[in-house]
C-alpha positions as CSV (number, residue, x, y, z in Angstrom):
1,X,0.0,0.0,0.0
2,X,2.9,2.4,0.8
3,X,6.4,2.2,-0.7
4,X,9.2,3.9,1.2
5,X,11.2,6.3,-0.9
6,X,15.0,6.4,-0.5
7,X,16.3,9.8,0.7
8,X,19.6,11.7,0.3
9,X,21.1,14.7,1.9
10,X,21.9,17.5,-0.6
11,X,22.1,16.6,-4.2
12,X,18.8,14.7,-4.8
13,X,15.3,15.9,-5.9
14,X,14.2,18.7,-3.6
15,X,10.8,18.8,-1.9
16,X,9.7,22.2,-3.2
17,X,6.2,22.0,-4.6
18,X,5.6,18.6,-2.9
19,X,2.8,18.0,-0.4
20,X,3.1,15.6,2.4
21,X,0.3,13.7,4.2
22,X,1.3,12.6,7.7
23,X,-0.5,9.5,9.0
24,X,-0.9,8.2,12.5
25,X,-3.0,5.3,13.9
26,X,-4.0,3.7,17.2
27,X,-4.2,-0.1,17.1
28,X,-5.4,-3.1,19.0
29,X,-1.8,-4.4,19.6
30,X,1.8,-4.6,18.4
31,X,1.2,-7.0,15.5
32,X,-0.8,-6.2,12.4
33,X,-4.4,-6.4,13.6
34,X,-7.1,-3.8,13.8
35,X,-7.0,0.0,13.6
36,X,-9.2,1.8,16.2
37,X,-8.2,5.4,15.3
38,X,-6.9,7.1,12.2
39,X,-5.6,10.6,11.6
40,X,-4.0,12.4,8.6
41,X,-2.6,15.9,8.3
42,X,-1.8,17.3,4.8
43,X,1.0,19.9,4.8
44,X,3.0,21.7,2.1
45,X,6.8,21.6,2.1
46,X,6.8,25.1,3.6
47,X,4.9,23.9,6.7
48,X,1.4,25.2,5.8
49,X,-1.3,22.8,6.8
50,X,-3.9,22.4,4.0
51,X,-6.2,19.6,5.4
52,X,-6.8,17.3,8.3
53,X,-8.8,14.1,8.9
54,X,-9.3,12.2,12.1
55,X,-11.8,9.5,13.2
56,X,-12.3,6.6,15.5
57,X,-12.6,3.3,13.6
58,X,-14.8,0.5,14.7
59,X,-13.1,-2.9,14.0
60,X,-16.4,-4.7,14.4
61,X,-19.1,-5.3,16.9
62,X,-17.6,-6.6,20.2
63,X,-14.0,-6.5,19.0
64,X,-11.8,-5.4,22.0
65,X,-10.1,-2.0,21.4
66,X,-6.8,-3.2,22.7
67,X,-4.7,-1.4,25.4
68,X,-7.1,1.3,26.6
69,X,-4.6,2.6,29.1
70,X,-2.2,3.3,26.3
71,X,-4.3,4.9,23.6
72,X,-7.4,5.9,25.6
73,X,-9.9,4.4,23.2
74,X,-12.7,2.4,24.9
75,X,-15.1,-0.1,23.4
76,X,-17.9,2.4,24.1
77,X,-16.0,5.0,22.0
78,X,-16.0,2.7,19.1
79,X,-19.7,1.8,19.2
80,X,-21.3,3.7,16.3
81,X,-17.9,4.8,14.8
82,X,-17.4,4.1,11.1
83,X,-15.6,1.0,9.8
84,X,-12.2,1.2,8.1
85,X,-13.9,0.6,4.8
86,X,-16.1,3.6,5.3
87,X,-13.2,6.0,6.0
88,X,-10.7,4.6,3.4
89,X,-12.1,6.7,0.6
90,X,-11.7,9.9,2.6
91,X,-8.2,9.0,3.5
92,X,-7.2,8.3,-0.1
93,X,-8.8,11.6,-1.1
94,X,-6.6,13.5,1.3
95,X,-3.5,11.6,0.2
96,X,-4.0,12.1,-3.5
97,X,-1.1,13.9,-5.1
98,X,1.1,13.8,-2.0
99,X,3.9,11.8,-0.4
100,X,2.8,9.9,2.7
101,X,4.9,10.4,5.8
102,X,4.8,8.4,9.1
103,X,6.9,7.7,12.1
104,X,7.9,4.0,11.7
105,X,6.4,3.7,8.2
106,X,6.7,-0.1,8.1
107,X,4.6,-0.5,11.3
108,X,1.9,1.8,9.8
109,X,2.0,0.1,6.4
110,X,1.6,-3.3,7.9
111,X,-1.7,-2.3,9.7
112,X,-3.2,-0.4,6.8
113,X,-2.3,-3.2,4.4
114,X,-3.9,-5.7,6.7
115,X,-7.1,-3.7,6.9
116,X,-7.2,-3.2,3.1
117,X,-6.7,-6.9,2.5
118,X,-9.5,-7.7,4.9
119,X,-11.8,-5.6,2.8
120,X,-10.5,-7.1,-0.5
121,X,-9.7,-3.5,-1.6
122,X,-7.0,-3.0,-4.2
123,X,-5.2,0.3,-3.3
124,X,-2.5,1.8,-5.6
125,X,0.9,2.0,-4.1
126,X,1.5,5.4,-2.5
127,X,5.0,6.9,-2.2
128,X,6.1,7.3,1.5
129,X,8.8,8.5,3.8
130,X,9.8,6.9,7.0
131,X,10.4,9.9,9.4
132,X,12.2,7.6,11.9
133,X,14.8,6.6,9.3
134,X,15.2,10.1,8.0
135,X,15.7,11.4,11.6
136,X,18.4,8.8,12.1
137,X,20.4,10.3,9.2
138,X,19.9,13.9,10.5
139,X,20.7,13.7,14.2
140,X,22.1,11.2,16.8
141,X,19.8,10.4,19.7
142,X,19.7,7.8,22.5
143,X,16.4,6.5,21.0
144,X,14.1,7.5,18.2
145,X,10.7,7.4,19.8
146,X,8.4,10.0,18.4
147,X,8.5,12.0,21.6
148,X,12.3,12.0,21.7
149,X,12.7,13.1,18.1
150,X,10.1,15.8,18.6
151,X,12.1,17.1,21.6
152,X,15.3,17.2,19.6
153,X,13.6,19.1,16.8
154,X,11.9,21.6,19.1
155,X,8.4,20.3,18.1
156,X,5.6,19.8,20.7
157,X,5.4,16.3,22.0
158,X,2.5,14.2,20.7
159,X,-0.4,13.5,22.9
160,X,-2.5,10.4,23.2
161,X,-4.7,10.9,20.1
162,X,-3.8,9.9,16.6
163,X,-4.3,13.5,15.4
164,X,-1.8,14.8,17.9
165,X,0.7,12.3,16.6
166,X,0.0,13.1,12.9
167,X,0.5,16.8,13.6
168,X,3.9,16.1,15.2
169,X,4.9,13.9,12.3
170,X,3.9,16.6,9.8
171,X,6.1,19.2,11.5
172,X,9.0,16.8,11.6
173,X,8.7,16.0,7.9
174,X,8.8,19.7,6.9
175,X,11.8,20.2,9.2
176,X,13.7,17.3,7.7
177,X,13.1,18.4,4.1
178,X,13.5,22.1,5.0
179,X,16.3,23.1,7.4
180,X,18.0,19.6,7.4
181,X,18.1,19.5,3.6
182,X,16.7,16.0,3.0
183,X,16.0,15.3,-0.7
184,X,14.6,12.4,-2.7
185,X,17.0,10.0,-4.3
186,X,14.4,9.6,-7.1
187,X,11.6,11.9,-8.1
188,X,8.4,10.7,-6.3
189,X,5.9,9.1,-8.7
190,X,2.4,10.1,-7.6
191,X,-0.2,7.6,-8.7
192,X,-3.4,8.7,-10.2
193,X,-6.3,8.2,-7.8
194,X,-10.0,8.4,-8.4
195,X,-12.1,10.7,-6.3
196,X,-13.9,8.6,-3.7
197,X,-17.1,9.2,-1.9
198,X,-16.5,10.8,1.5
199,X,-17.5,8.6,4.4
200,X,-18.7,9.6,7.9
201,X,-16.1,10.6,10.5
202,X,-16.2,10.3,14.3
203,X,-13.3,12.3,15.8
204,X,-12.6,12.2,19.5
205,X,-11.7,15.2,21.5
206,X,-8.0,16.1,21.2
207,X,-6.8,16.6,24.7
208,X,-3.6,18.7,25.0
209,X,-0.7,16.6,26.2
210,X,0.3,17.2,29.8
211,X,3.6,19.0,30.6
212,X,6.3,16.3,30.6
213,X,7.7,15.6,34.0
214,X,11.0,14.2,35.2
215,X,10.2,10.6,34.1
216,X,9.3,11.6,30.6
217,X,12.5,13.6,30.2
218,X,14.6,10.7,31.6
219,X,13.0,8.3,29.2
220,X,14.1,10.5,26.3
221,X,17.7,9.9,27.4
222,X,17.4,6.1,27.7
223,X,19.3,4.2,25.1
224,X,17.7,1.4,23.1
225,X,14.3,0.9,21.4
226,X,11.9,-1.7,20.4
227,X,8.1,-1.7,20.1
228,X,7.5,-3.0,23.7
229,X,10.1,-0.6,25.1
230,X,8.4,2.3,23.4
231,X,5.1,1.3,24.9
232,X,6.7,1.0,28.3
233,X,8.3,4.4,28.0
234,X,5.1,6.0,27.0
235,X,3.2,4.5,29.9
236,X,5.7,5.6,32.6
237,X,6.0,9.1,31.2
238,X,3.4,10.3,33.7
239,X,5.7,9.3,36.6
240,X,3.3,6.5,37.7
241,X,2.6,2.9,36.6
242,X,-0.7,1.4,37.7
243,X,-1.6,-2.3,37.9
244,X,-4.0,-2.0,35.0
245,X,-1.2,-0.5,32.9
246,X,1.2,-3.4,33.9
247,X,-1.5,-5.9,32.9
248,X,-2.1,-4.2,29.6
249,X,1.6,-4.3,28.8
250,X,1.8,-8.0,29.8
251,X,-1.1,-8.8,27.5
252,X,0.5,-6.9,24.6
253,X,3.8,-8.7,25.1
254,X,2.1,-12.1,25.2
255,X,0.1,-11.2,22.0
256,X,3.4,-10.3,20.3
257,X,4.9,-13.7,21.3
258,X,7.2,-12.5,24.1
259,X,7.8,-15.0,26.9
260,X,8.0,-14.0,30.6
261,X,11.8,-14.1,30.7
262,X,12.1,-11.7,27.9
263,X,9.6,-9.3,29.4
264,X,11.3,-9.4,32.8
265,X,14.7,-8.8,31.2
266,X,13.3,-5.8,29.3
267,X,11.8,-4.4,32.6
268,X,15.1,-4.8,34.3
269,X,17.0,-3.1,31.5
270,X,14.6,-0.3,31.4
271,X,14.7,0.4,35.1
272,X,18.5,0.2,35.2
273,X,18.7,2.7,32.3
274,X,16.3,5.2,34.0
275,X,18.3,4.8,37.2
276,X,21.5,5.6,35.4
277,X,20.0,8.7,34.0
278,X,18.7,9.8,37.4
279,X,22.2,9.3,39.0
280,X,24.1,10.6,36.0
281,X,24.0,14.3,37.0
282,X,25.1,13.6,40.6
283,X,21.7,14.5,42.1
284,X,18.7,12.3,42.9
285,X,15.8,14.3,44.3
286,X,13.3,12.7,46.7
287,X,10.6,13.0,44.1
288,X,12.8,11.2,41.5
289,X,13.6,8.4,43.9
290,X,10.0,8.0,44.9
291,X,8.7,7.9,41.3
292,X,11.3,5.5,40.0
293,X,10.8,3.2,43.0
294,X,7.1,3.1,42.4
295,X,7.7,2.2,38.7
296,X,10.3,-0.4,39.6
297,X,8.0,-2.0,42.2
298,X,5.1,-2.1,39.7
299,X,7.4,-3.9,37.1
300,X,8.8,-6.3,39.7
301,X,12.3,-4.9,39.7
302,X,14.4,-4.6,42.8
303,X,16.2,-1.2,43.1
304,X,18.3,-2.2,46.1
305,X,19.7,0.8,48.0
306,X,18.6,3.5,45.5
307,X,17.5,6.7,47.2
308,X,17.9,10.5,47.2
309,X,21.4,12.0,47.0
310,X,22.7,15.5,47.2
311,X,25.1,17.2,44.8
312,X,25.7,20.4,42.8
313,X,22.9,21.8,40.7
314,X,22.5,19.5,37.7
315,X,23.1,21.0,34.2
316,X,19.8,21.7,32.5
317,X,19.8,23.2,29.0
318,X,17.2,25.1,27.1
319,X,17.9,25.5,23.4
320,X,16.0,28.1,21.4
321,X,16.0,28.3,17.6
322,X,14.8,26.6,14.4
323,X,18.0,25.8,12.6
324,X,19.6,22.4,11.9
325,X,22.4,23.5,14.3
326,X,19.8,24.0,17.1
327,X,18.3,20.6,16.4
328,X,21.7,18.9,16.5
329,X,22.5,20.5,19.8
330,X,19.2,19.4,21.4
331,X,20.0,15.9,20.2
332,X,23.6,16.2,21.5
333,X,22.2,17.3,24.9
334,X,20.0,14.2,25.1
335,X,22.8,12.0,23.9
336,X,25.2,13.3,26.5
337,X,22.7,12.4,29.2
338,X,22.0,16.0,30.2
339,X,18.6,17.4,31.0
340,X,16.9,19.1,28.0
341,X,14.5,21.8,29.2
342,X,11.3,22.6,27.3
343,X,10.8,26.0,28.8
344,X,12.7,28.6,30.9
345,X,12.5,28.0,34.6
346,X,14.7,28.6,37.6
347,X,16.2,25.1,37.1
348,X,17.7,26.0,33.7
349,X,21.5,26.5,34.0
350,X,22.2,27.2,30.3
351,X,20.2,29.0,27.6
352,X,21.5,28.4,24.1
353,X,20.3,30.4,21.1
354,X,20.9,30.3,17.3
355,X,20.8,33.0,14.6
356,X,16.9,32.8,14.4
357,X,16.5,34.1,18.0
358,X,16.2,37.9,18.0
359,X,18.3,40.0,20.3
360,X,15.2,41.3,22.1
361,X,13.9,37.8,22.9
362,X,12.4,38.3,26.4
363,X,13.8,35.0,27.7
364,X,17.4,36.2,27.2
365,X,16.9,38.9,29.9
366,X,15.0,36.5,32.1
367,X,17.7,33.9,31.8
368,X,20.2,36.5,33.0
369,X,18.0,37.3,36.0
370,X,17.8,33.6,36.9
371,X,21.5,33.2,36.7
372,X,21.6,31.0,33.7
373,X,24.6,31.1,31.3
374,X,23.6,32.4,27.9
375,X,25.5,30.8,25.0
376,X,25.5,30.7,21.2
377,X,24.8,27.4,19.5
378,X,28.4,27.2,18.2
379,X,30.2,27.7,21.5
380,X,27.7,25.6,23.5
381,X,29.4,22.2,23.0
382,X,32.7,23.5,24.4
383,X,31.1,25.5,27.3
384,X,28.9,22.4,28.3
385,X,31.9,20.1,28.3
386,X,30.8,18.0,25.4
387,X,34.0,18.8,23.4
388,X,37.4,20.1,24.3
389,X,38.0,23.7,23.3
390,X,39.8,23.9,20.0
391,X,43.6,24.4,20.4
392,X,44.8,27.9,19.6
393,X,46.0,28.0,16.0
394,X,49.8,28.7,15.6
395,X,50.5,32.3,15.1
396,X,51.2,33.2,11.5
397,X,53.5,36.1,10.6
398,X,52.2,38.4,7.9
399,X,54.1,37.8,4.6
400,X,55.1,41.4,4.2
401,X,56.4,41.7,7.7
402,X,58.4,38.5,7.3
403,X,60.2,39.9,4.2
404,X,60.8,43.3,5.8
405,X,62.3,41.5,8.9
406,X,64.7,39.5,6.7
407,X,65.8,42.6,4.9
408,X,66.4,44.4,8.2
409,X,68.5,41.4,9.4
410,X,70.5,41.6,6.3
411,X,71.2,45.3,6.8
412,X,72.3,44.6,10.4
413,X,74.7,41.9,9.2
414,X,76.1,44.3,6.6
415,X,76.7,47.0,9.2
416,X,78.4,44.6,11.6
417,X,80.7,43.5,8.7
418,X,81.5,47.1,7.9
419,X,82.3,47.8,11.5
420,X,84.7,44.9,11.7
421,X,86.6,45.9,8.5
422,X,86.7,49.5,9.6
423,X,88.2,48.7,13.0
424,X,90.9,46.6,11.4
425,X,91.6,49.6,9.1
426,X,92.2,52.0,12.0
427,X,88.8,53.8,12.1
428,X,87.9,55.8,15.2
429,X,86.6,53.7,18.1
430,X,83.6,56.0,18.8
431,X,82.3,55.7,15.3
432,X,82.7,51.9,15.3
433,X,80.7,51.6,18.5
434,X,77.8,53.7,17.0
435,X,77.6,51.5,13.8
436,X,78.0,48.3,15.9
437,X,75.0,49.4,18.0
438,X,73.0,50.1,14.9
439,X,73.9,46.8,13.4
440,X,72.9,44.8,16.5
441,X,69.6,46.8,16.7
442,X,68.8,46.0,13.0
443,X,69.5,42.3,13.6
444,X,67.3,42.1,16.6
445,X,64.5,44.1,15.0
446,X,64.6,42.1,11.9
447,X,64.5,38.8,13.9
448,X,61.5,40.0,15.8
449,X,59.6,41.0,12.7
450,X,60.4,37.6,10.9
451,X,59.7,35.4,14.0
452,X,56.2,33.6,13.8
453,X,53.8,35.3,16.1
454,X,55.2,38.8,15.9
455,X,52.8,39.7,13.1
456,X,49.9,37.3,14.0
457,X,46.8,37.3,11.7
458,X,44.7,36.1,14.5
459,X,44.2,33.0,16.7
């Protein structure tokens, strides 16, 4: 149904004039099964949104909706919602003449293809872009969960609904093809699609995502990724893990064919990774210790003697700007295990700006009031200790000065030679001393002028 297009950096076919349609779904499980919510956002390459579609999808009477604690869709929500067949025409109408984009395109394609096959529908192959794969080529991150990539690109984190996720994917796609310079390896071939009858829609309320807390930020810095780990990270992002959520995770793992030992090992690895993040900055607050202990207990993992610890104020960085350099620095902050702030608060220690941030940006003055260090995006990696400062370049003597110095040294040598000859010829001592002093002065002056560093062009 969707064919992934190969991408390049500079040098391929640019995206100017191309529309993208970002797709996001909520499903009954990890394996290709049923779609319970569908959303699409059509956007131009310049970031202007030209259309949206979102609806709940009823997989059939009595079919369980899957992990309600994860996607928030209940069986009651699905009663009376349109079927996938009823909304497929509207989806194809929105996609016509555009390139489909999705975070983890293979996952989405597997579910949509399964639904289309169940209907017996023959759908033309649509060109697509895997945002996850494209982000891997643009930045280096501990993991490439949608929320983590969004944080690195300065894009709002997705909420629980499919529409929230599709909006995030759309913004990521335009950033990748815009400021990060992604291009197509081959020109996208857009299939001709008929105009289909519009089906009924049943959107659900789009609740704004809650402000991410410590656990959500810590999860962004955890290395490793797989489908189950992504679900686990999403569930604990609210600093709490309830028994129903643990049961839902266990059911999903079993449905995906994971045995108990594999699930337990994943839980232990996850808790150990979050603990390492918590302890990495030298400070574990009482709230952090309490929240991680609750999650570990719910997952059946022993934390041993883990508890609060004091230390210097941890580094917390807020990066402002919409350039590729700003995105790369946000990714670098996460990769180095440092806290990446989403807004300016008293806990921020460093505020970094790029060329898109105006000099009168109010947060610059506020950061100074709060005692935060204000840096440019180029100097930040050195000031934050991510890289050693570049060694001073060797001083370079200006070519003209070097030649003048050598001429002056020659004059000095000539004067000294004349003095020696004159003294042997019986010249007056006083005159010989004067010319000797002039010769020595010329030698020293010429040496100083010709010596590297005396006429430095900058360091």
